[in-house]
C-alpha positions as CSV (number, residue, x, y, z in Angstrom):
1,M,33.0,-29.2,-10.7
2,T,30.9,-31.6,-8.6
3,D,29.5,-34.4,-10.7
4,S,26.1,-33.2,-11.8
5,N,24.9,-36.8,-12.1
6,R,24.6,-36.9,-8.2
7,I,21.4,-36.1,-6.7
8,I,21.9,-36.2,-2.9
9,D,24.7,-34.4,-1.3
10,T,26.2,-36.7,1.3
11,S,27.7,-33.7,3.3
12,V,24.2,-32.8,4.4
13,G,22.9,-36.0,3.4
14,R,20.2,-38.3,3.9
15,R,21.6,-39.3,7.7
16,D,21.4,-35.5,8.6
17,F,18.1,-34.6,6.9
18,L,16.5,-37.6,8.1
19,R,17.4,-37.3,11.7
20,A,15.7,-33.8,11.1
21,M,13.1,-35.0,9.7
22,A,12.5,-37.5,12.5
23,V,10.1,-35.2,14.6
24,G,7.6,-36.3,12.1
25,A,4.6,-34.1,12.4
26,G,6.7,-31.9,15.0
27,A,9.0,-29.0,14.6
28,M,12.4,-29.2,13.7
29,L,14.8,-28.6,16.6
30,I,17.4,-25.9,16.9
31,P,19.3,-25.1,20.3
32,G,17.3,-22.5,22.2
33,L,14.6,-22.4,20.2
34,P,11.4,-24.4,21.1
35,A,9.8,-26.4,18.7
36,R,6.3,-25.4,19.6
37,V,5.1,-22.5,21.7
38,S,1.2,-22.0,22.4
39,A,-0.1,-18.7,21.5
40,Q,-1.4,-18.8,25.4
41,A,2.0,-19.6,26.5
42,V,3.3,-15.9,25.0
43,P,2.5,-13.0,27.4
44,R,-0.1,-10.8,26.2
45,F,0.4,-6.7,26.6
46,S,-2.2,-4.1,26.7
47,S,-0.5,-2.0,24.6
48,A,2.3,-1.6,21.6
49,V,4.1,0.6,24.0
50,E,4.6,-2.1,26.4
51,G,5.3,-4.4,23.5
52,W,8.1,-2.3,22.5
53,D,9.7,-2.7,25.7
54,M,10.8,-6.2,24.5
55,V,13.1,-4.8,22.2
56,L,16.2,-4.3,24.5
57,E,15.8,-7.6,25.8
58,I,15.6,-9.3,22.1
59,L,18.8,-7.0,21.3
60,A,20.6,-8.1,24.4
61,R,20.1,-12.0,22.9
62,I,21.1,-11.6,19.7
63,R,25.2,-11.7,19.8
64,P,26.7,-11.6,16.3
65,P,30.0,-13.9,16.1
66,S,33.0,-13.1,16.8
67,F,36.1,-15.0,14.9
68,P,39.9,-15.6,15.7
69,S,42.5,-13.3,14.0
70,R,43.6,-15.8,11.5
71,D,42.9,-15.1,7.7
72,F,42.8,-17.3,4.9
73,D,43.2,-15.7,1.7
74,V,41.3,-17.7,-0.9
75,T,44.1,-16.9,-4.0
76,E,46.4,-19.0,-1.7
77,Y,44.2,-22.0,-2.1
78,G,44.1,-21.6,-6.0
79,A,41.5,-18.8,-6.5
80,V,42.2,-16.8,-9.6
81,R,40.8,-13.4,-9.7
82,D,40.0,-13.1,-13.6
83,G,36.5,-13.8,-13.7
84,Q,37.1,-16.8,-16.1
85,T,38.6,-19.5,-13.9
86,D,36.3,-21.7,-11.9
87,C,37.4,-21.0,-8.1
88,T,34.9,-23.5,-6.4
89,E,37.3,-25.8,-5.4
90,A,39.7,-23.0,-3.8
91,F,36.7,-21.6,-1.7
92,R,35.6,-25.0,-0.6
93,K,39.5,-25.6,0.3
94,A,39.7,-22.3,2.4
95,T,36.5,-22.6,4.1
96,A,37.5,-26.3,5.0
97,A,41.3,-24.9,6.4
98,C,39.5,-22.2,8.1
99,N,37.0,-24.4,9.8
100,A,39.8,-26.7,10.9
101,A,41.6,-24.4,12.6
102,G,39.1,-23.2,14.8
103,G,37.8,-20.5,12.6
104,G,38.8,-17.1,11.1
105,T,38.4,-15.3,8.0
106,V,38.1,-16.7,4.4
107,V,39.6,-13.4,2.8
108,V,38.3,-12.6,-0.9
109,P,40.8,-9.7,-2.0
110,P,40.0,-7.5,-4.7
111,G,39.1,-8.8,-8.2
112,R,36.5,-10.9,-9.9
113,F,36.3,-14.5,-8.6
114,L,34.1,-17.1,-10.7
115,T,32.6,-19.8,-8.4
116,G,29.7,-22.4,-7.8
117,P,28.3,-22.5,-4.5
118,I,30.2,-21.6,-1.1
119,H,29.1,-23.7,1.8
120,L,30.1,-22.0,5.0
121,K,31.2,-23.7,8.0
122,S,31.0,-23.2,11.8
123,N,33.3,-20.6,12.7
124,V,34.2,-19.1,9.3
125,R,33.3,-15.5,8.1
126,L,33.9,-14.9,4.4
127,D,35.1,-11.3,4.2
128,L,34.9,-9.5,0.9
129,R,37.6,-6.9,0.7
130,R,36.7,-3.4,-1.1
131,G,37.2,-4.0,-4.8
132,A,36.1,-7.6,-4.5
133,R,33.2,-9.5,-6.9
134,I,32.0,-12.7,-6.4
135,A,30.5,-13.8,-9.6
136,F,28.4,-16.7,-9.2
137,S,28.1,-19.5,-12.0
138,Q,25.3,-19.4,-14.4
139,D,25.3,-23.1,-15.1
140,P,22.7,-24.9,-13.2
141,A,24.8,-28.1,-12.8
142,A,27.1,-26.3,-10.7
143,Y,24.3,-26.4,-7.9
144,L,24.4,-30.4,-8.0
145,P,24.2,-32.3,-5.9
146,A,21.1,-31.0,-4.1
147,V,20.8,-30.0,-0.8
148,F,18.2,-30.2,1.9
149,T,16.6,-26.6,1.2
150,R,13.3,-24.8,1.7
151,W,11.7,-23.1,-1.3
152,E,8.3,-21.0,-1.0
153,G,7.8,-22.4,2.1
154,M,8.3,-26.0,1.5
155,E,11.2,-28.5,2.3
156,M,12.9,-30.3,-0.6
157,M,15.9,-31.6,-1.9
158,G,16.8,-29.1,-4.6
159,Y,19.9,-26.7,-6.1
160,S,22.4,-25.5,-3.4
161,P,21.7,-21.7,-2.6
162,L,24.7,-19.7,-4.0
163,I,26.0,-19.3,-0.5
164,Y,24.8,-22.3,2.0
165,A,25.0,-23.4,5.6
166,Y,23.5,-26.2,7.1
167,E,23.3,-26.8,10.9
168,Q,26.4,-24.2,11.4
169,E,27.3,-22.0,14.4
170,N,29.2,-18.5,14.2
171,I,28.9,-17.8,10.6
172,A,29.3,-14.4,8.8
173,I,29.4,-12.9,5.3
174,T,31.0,-9.9,5.5
175,G,32.8,-7.0,3.9
176,E,32.5,-3.8,0.8
177,G,32.8,-6.4,-1.8
178,M,29.7,-7.5,-4.1
179,L,28.1,-10.5,-4.5
180,D,26.8,-11.0,-8.3
181,G,24.2,-13.8,-8.8
182,Q,24.6,-13.4,-12.6
183,A,20.8,-14.1,-13.0
184,D,19.5,-12.2,-15.7
185,E,16.6,-12.4,-18.7
186,T,18.5,-15.6,-19.9
187,H,20.0,-16.9,-16.9
188,W,17.4,-18.1,-13.9
189,W,15.1,-15.7,-14.3
190,P,13.0,-17.2,-17.4
191,W,12.6,-20.3,-15.1
192,K,9.9,-18.2,-13.3
193,G,7.4,-19.1,-16.2
194,A,4.3,-17.2,-16.8
195,N,5.7,-13.6,-16.0
196,S,9.0,-14.3,-17.9
197,A,10.2,-12.2,-21.0
198,N,10.8,-15.2,-22.6
199,R,7.7,-17.9,-22.2
200,S,9.4,-20.5,-24.6
201,L,12.3,-21.6,-22.4
202,P,11.8,-24.4,-19.7
203,N,10.1,-23.2,-16.6
204,Q,9.4,-24.1,-12.7
205,V,5.7,-24.2,-13.2
206,A,5.2,-28.1,-13.5
207,A,7.6,-28.7,-10.7
208,R,6.3,-26.6,-8.4
209,N,2.8,-28.0,-8.7
210,R,4.4,-31.5,-8.1
211,L,6.3,-30.3,-5.0
212,I,3.1,-28.4,-3.7
213,Q,0.9,-31.9,-4.5
214,M,3.8,-33.4,-2.3
215,M,3.8,-31.3,0.2
216,E,0.2,-31.5,0.9
217,A,0.0,-35.2,0.7
218,G,3.0,-35.5,3.5
219,T,5.6,-37.0,1.0
220,P,8.9,-37.6,2.9
221,V,11.5,-35.0,2.3
222,A,13.6,-37.7,1.3
223,Q,11.3,-38.3,-2.0
224,R,10.8,-34.7,-2.6
225,I,14.0,-34.4,-5.3
226,F,13.6,-31.3,-7.2
227,A,17.1,-30.4,-8.9
228,D,18.4,-31.0,-12.5
229,G,15.4,-30.4,-14.9
230,S,13.0,-29.0,-12.4
231,Y,13.9,-25.3,-12.9
232,L,13.1,-24.4,-9.2
233,R,15.8,-21.6,-8.8
234,P,18.1,-21.5,-5.6
235,Q,18.1,-18.8,-3.3
236,F,20.9,-16.7,-2.9
237,I,22.4,-17.0,0.7
238,Q,20.2,-19.3,3.0
239,P,21.7,-20.6,6.1
240,Y,19.6,-23.3,7.2
241,R,19.3,-24.4,11.1
242,C,22.2,-21.9,12.0
243,R,22.9,-20.2,15.1
244,N,24.5,-16.8,15.2
245,V,24.7,-15.6,11.8
246,L,26.1,-12.3,10.4
247,I,25.3,-10.5,6.9
248,E,26.9,-7.1,7.0
249,G,28.1,-4.5,4.5
250,V,28.1,-6.4,1.4
251,R,26.3,-5.6,-2.0
252,I,24.0,-8.0,-3.5
253,V,22.9,-8.2,-6.8
254,N,21.5,-10.3,-9.7
255,S,20.1,-12.9,-7.6
256,P,18.1,-16.0,-9.1
257,M,15.3,-15.7,-6.6
258,W,14.9,-14.8,-2.8
259,E,18.2,-12.8,-1.6
260,I,18.7,-13.4,2.2
261,H,16.8,-16.4,3.2
262,P,17.7,-17.7,6.9
263,V,15.5,-20.9,7.9
264,L,14.9,-22.3,11.4
265,C,17.8,-20.0,12.7
266,T,18.2,-18.2,15.9
267,D,20.4,-15.1,16.6
268,V,20.5,-13.2,13.1
269,T,21.8,-9.9,12.2
270,V,21.6,-8.6,8.8
271,R,23.2,-4.9,8.8
272,N,24.3,-2.4,6.4
273,V,23.6,-4.8,3.1
274,T,22.5,-3.3,0.0
275,V,20.3,-5.1,-2.2
276,T,19.7,-4.5,-5.8
277,S,18.0,-7.0,-8.0
278,H,14.9,-6.8,-9.9
279,G,14.0,-10.4,-11.3
280,P,11.0,-12.3,-10.6
281,N,10.5,-13.2,-6.7
282,N,13.7,-11.3,-5.9
283,D,12.8,-10.7,-2.5
284,G,15.2,-8.9,-0.4
285,C,15.6,-10.6,3.3
286,N,12.9,-13.2,4.2
287,P,13.6,-14.8,7.6
288,E,11.6,-17.8,7.8
289,S,10.9,-19.7,11.0
290,C,13.4,-17.9,12.4
291,H,14.0,-16.6,16.1
292,D,15.4,-13.1,17.3
293,V,16.3,-11.4,14.2
294,L,18.0,-7.9,13.8
295,I,17.7,-6.2,10.4
296,E,19.2,-2.7,10.3
297,G,20.5,0.1,8.1
298,C,19.9,-1.8,4.7
299,V,18.7,-0.7,1.6
300,F,16.2,-2.8,-0.5
301,D,15.9,-2.2,-4.5
302,T,14.1,-5.3,-5.2
303,G,11.8,-7.0,-7.9
304,D,9.4,-8.2,-4.8
305,D,9.3,-7.5,-1.2
306,C,11.9,-5.7,0.4
307,I,11.7,-7.8,3.5
308,A,9.1,-10.9,3.7
309,I,8.6,-12.6,7.1
310,K,7.6,-16.1,6.7
311,S,7.0,-19.7,8.5
312,G,6.4,-22.3,6.3
313,R,3.9,-22.9,3.3
314,N,0.6,-24.9,4.2
315,A,1.2,-28.6,5.5
316,D,4.9,-28.2,5.9
317,G,4.6,-24.7,7.9
318,R,1.6,-26.7,10.1
319,R,4.2,-29.7,10.3
320,L,7.1,-27.7,11.5
321,A,5.0,-25.3,13.6
322,T,7.6,-23.0,14.1
323,P,6.7,-19.1,13.9
324,T,8.9,-16.3,13.0
325,E,9.2,-14.3,16.3
326,N,11.2,-11.5,17.9
327,V,12.3,-9.6,14.5
328,I,13.4,-6.0,14.7
329,I,13.9,-4.1,11.6
330,R,15.1,-0.1,11.9
331,G,16.9,2.1,9.8
332,C,16.4,0.9,6.5
333,R,15.4,2.0,3.2
334,M,13.2,0.7,0.9
335,R,12.9,1.6,-2.6
336,D,11.1,-0.7,-5.4
337,G,9.4,-3.5,-4.4
338,H,6.0,-5.0,-3.6
339,G,5.8,-4.6,-0.2
340,G,8.6,-2.6,2.3
341,V,7.8,-5.0,5.1
342,T,5.6,-7.7,4.5
343,L,4.2,-10.8,6.5
344,G,3.5,-13.9,4.2
345,S,2.5,-15.5,2.2
346,E,3.9,-18.6,3.2
347,I,3.2,-17.9,6.9
348,S,1.5,-21.1,8.0
349,G,3.4,-21.6,11.2
350,G,2.7,-17.8,12.4
351,V,4.6,-14.8,13.2
352,R,4.6,-12.8,16.4
353,W,6.3,-9.7,17.7
354,V,7.8,-7.5,14.8
355,F,8.7,-4.5,15.4
356,V,10.0,-1.7,12.7
357,E,11.2,1.7,13.2
358,R,13.0,4.6,11.9
359,C,12.8,3.2,8.0
360,Q,12.1,5.2,5.1
361,M,10.0,3.8,2.3
362,D,10.0,5.9,-1.1
363,S,9.1,5.0,-4.9
364,P,6.4,5.1,-7.3
365,N,7.2,1.3,-8.0
366,L,6.7,0.4,-4.1
367,D,3.6,-0.8,-3.9
368,R,2.9,-0.9,0.1
369,A,4.8,0.1,3.2
370,L,3.5,-2.8,5.7
371,R,1.8,-5.6,3.9
372,F,0.1,-8.7,5.2
373,K,-1.0,-11.6,3.0
374,N,-2.5,-14.4,3.6
375,N,-5.6,-16.9,2.9
376,A,-7.5,-19.9,3.8
377,A,-4.8,-22.6,2.7
378,R,-2.1,-20.8,4.5
379,G,-3.8,-19.8,7.8
380,G,-1.8,-18.8,10.6
381,L,-1.8,-16.7,13.2
382,L,-0.1,-13.0,12.8
383,E,0.0,-10.9,15.9
384,H,2.0,-8.1,17.8
385,V,3.3,-6.1,14.9
386,Y,4.3,-2.7,15.6
387,M,5.7,0.6,13.3
388,R,6.4,3.7,14.4
389,D,8.6,6.7,13.2
390,V,8.7,5.6,9.7
391,E,8.4,8.0,6.9
392,V,6.7,6.9,3.6
393,G,7.5,9.1,0.4
394,Q,5.2,7.7,-1.9
395,V,3.6,4.0,-2.6
396,A,1.9,2.9,-5.2
397,D,-0.9,1.2,-3.4
398,S,-1.4,1.6,0.2
399,V,0.1,2.3,3.5
400,L,-1.2,-0.4,5.2
401,S,-2.2,-3.4,3.6
402,I,-4.0,-6.6,5.3
403,D,-5.5,-8.8,2.8
404,F,-6.7,-12.4,3.1
405,H,-7.9,-12.5,-0.5
406,Y,-4.4,-12.9,-1.8
407,E,-4.3,-16.2,-4.1
408,E,-6.6,-18.5,-2.9
409,G,-8.6,-16.4,-0.7
410,A,-11.3,-18.1,1.2
411,R,-10.9,-21.4,-0.5
412,G,-9.2,-23.6,2.4
413,D,-9.8,-24.9,6.1
414,H,-7.3,-22.7,7.7
415,V,-8.7,-19.4,9.1
416,P,-6.1,-16.8,9.1
417,I,-5.9,-14.3,12.0
418,V,-4.4,-11.1,12.3
419,R,-4.3,-9.2,15.6
420,D,-2.6,-6.4,17.5
421,V,-1.2,-4.2,14.6
422,E,-0.2,-0.7,15.3
423,M,1.3,2.2,12.8
424,R,2.4,5.0,15.3
425,N,3.8,8.4,13.9
426,V,3.9,6.9,10.4
427,T,3.8,9.9,7.6
428,S,3.1,9.1,3.9
429,K,3.1,11.9,1.0
430,K,1.5,9.7,-1.6
431,S,-0.6,6.9,-1.8
432,N,-4.0,5.4,-3.3
433,Y,-5.0,4.1,-0.1
434,A,-3.9,5.0,3.3
435,I,-5.2,1.4,4.7
436,Y,-6.3,-1.3,2.8
437,V,-8.1,-4.0,5.0
438,R,-9.8,-7.3,3.6
439,A,-10.7,-10.5,5.3
440,F,-13.7,-12.7,5.0
441,P,-16.3,-13.6,7.2
442,R,-14.4,-16.9,8.7
443,S,-11.4,-14.9,9.1
444,T,-10.0,-12.6,11.9
445,I,-8.7,-9.1,11.5
446,E,-8.9,-7.1,14.7
447,N,-7.2,-4.6,17.0
448,I,-5.9,-2.7,14.3
449,R,-4.6,0.9,15.6
450,I,-3.1,4.0,13.4
451,I,-1.8,6.7,16.0
452,D,-0.4,10.0,15.4
453,S,0.0,9.7,11.6
454,R,-0.3,11.7,8.8
455,F,-1.7,10.7,4.9
456,D,-1.5,13.1,2.4
457,S,-2.3,12.9,-1.3
458,V,-4.5,10.1,-0.7
459,S,-6.6,9.4,-3.9
460,K,-9.2,6.9,-2.8
461,P,-11.1,6.1,0.3
462,S,-9.7,3.4,2.7
463,V,-11.0,0.0,2.6
464,A,-11.9,-1.9,5.6
465,E,-14.0,-5.5,5.2
466,Q,-14.6,-7.6,7.9
467,V,-12.4,-5.9,10.3
468,K,-13.0,-5.8,14.3
469,D,-11.7,-2.8,16.5
470,L,-10.3,-0.7,13.9
471,T,-9.2,2.7,15.5
472,A,-7.8,6.0,14.3
473,E,-6.3,8.5,16.9
474,N,-5.0,11.7,15.9
475,V,-4.7,10.9,12.4
476,I,-4.4,13.9,9.5
477,L,-5.6,12.6,6.2
478,N,-5.2,14.8,3.0
479,G,-4.7,17.9,5.6
480,R,-7.8,17.3,7.7
481,K,-8.0,15.7,11.1
482,V,-10.3,12.3,11.0
483,D,-11.5,9.9,13.6
484,T,-11.8,6.0,12.3
485,A,-14.8,7.0,10.6
486,G,-13.1,9.4,8.5
487,L,-10.3,7.5,7.8
488,L,-12.7,5.1,5.8
489,S,-14.6,7.8,4.2
490,A,-12.3,10.3,3.1
491,G,-10.5,10.3,-0.3
492,A,-8.7,13.1,-2.5
493,Q,-9.4,16.5,-1.4
C-alpha cells in the first residue's frame, strides 16, 4: 500500500502539473483542442436542423482507441480473486508492463479483486471479463498520495479517483464485468455532510468552503492540498487531459461521488455502460471542459444527475476558459436522477453544441428531462442545445427546466446566458410542468423552441420568467393543441 503520509504524487507531480498551470490565467492545452475559442468565432446556424448536420462531422472525429493483441492477465502479476487480498500492486505491475510493451489489454478474469486506485497509462485497455468484479478499497489512505484533480469544478490536489489517468492517450475500460466503489452509508457517502444519514461523522463542509475560498482568491493549485483529513470524496473514473478515451460495457455501482468524469479530454466515447448508484452527488457521466464526446446506449439510475455537462466552477472555470462542446447523447435510458441531461451548475467555461436524441427517460424519481442550472456566481454561455425524438414516461418536476435561481441565484457579477435551445418531437406522459424557465433581469434566456411535441398529464401551468423568444409550434398539452400562450397558461385538464 502506498505510504499514506505522502501528500504529493510525484508520478503526476509538481513538475507536470506546474507545467500545465504555467498558462496562468489561460486554459490548459490539450492537443487538438484550442485553449480559447470566442463565441464569435463559432459558426452560427439559423436553425437546429442545420445544427444537427454537425453530428456526422463530430462522429467522424471521434475515433475510439484500438490496442495490440497482447494480454496481461492481472493474476499473472500477483492478483488474487478472493475479494480480500489487496491487488493494488498487481494492477500497477500489469498496467506498467502493458504500457512498456507498447500497449495491449490488462485482463481481469472472473472473480472478485480488491484493490486501491488503478492508474491507466497510454495504449492500455482494462478489460473486465464476464464474472469479474473489481472492488475498490474503502480505506481513504489507499487513495494517497494526492493527485492533480478537479472536484466540483475546482482544481486541487486530492484523493486519487478510483480509476485515474493523467495526460494519457488511447485508454479504455471495457468488458462485461462490474466496477464496485463499495461506497455506502458508512463509507464515503457520510462525508457529504448535511444530507448524510449519519451527521455525527466527519464531513466535507469545512474543506469544501476552504477550497472555494482558495479558488476565488486565485491560490495556486499546488497549494490547494485537500487529501487526508479533508473528506472530499474521489470521483470513480477520471481521465484528466487525455485523448481517445473509451469506456464501454461495464457496470458501475456504489460510487463515492461522480461516476464517469472526463476532464479536459478530447475524443471520448462512453458506450453501453450501466450506472447504478444512489449515493449523494452520484452523477452518472459528467464530461467537463471536453471536446468531441459521444455517450450512447447507456443506462443511468443515479442519486443525482444522470448526465451533467460541466466546464468549471466560478473563478477556475473562467481562468481555464475551456467550454465543453460537441457532445452527442443518443439511445440512453435515464431512470432515477435529478436530471436526465443537465448542463451545470459548474458551467463557468460555457457549453455549446449538445445533441440529444432517441433517449428514454422514465421514473417518478427522475426530476427533469432537460435541465439547465446556473446563476450569477457561475456565469457562462450555454448555447446550441438540441433534443429530439425523446420519450419521457414521467418526471417529478418538468420536462424542460432552465433555472438561474439555482443556489446563489442573482448574487454575483457574472451574467448567465442560455440561448438557442430546441426540443423537437419530445413526448411526456406525466409531469408537474411542461417547461419551467426562470431568469432574472440582468440575465439572458432567449430563443427557446418547442416543436412537434406532446405533454400529457401536466398538473401545473408552465413557468416562464424573463424569457425572450419562447415559441411553441405544433404542441399538444393535455390533449389540446396550444400556441405559446397556451403552453404557458394551461394546467391540468
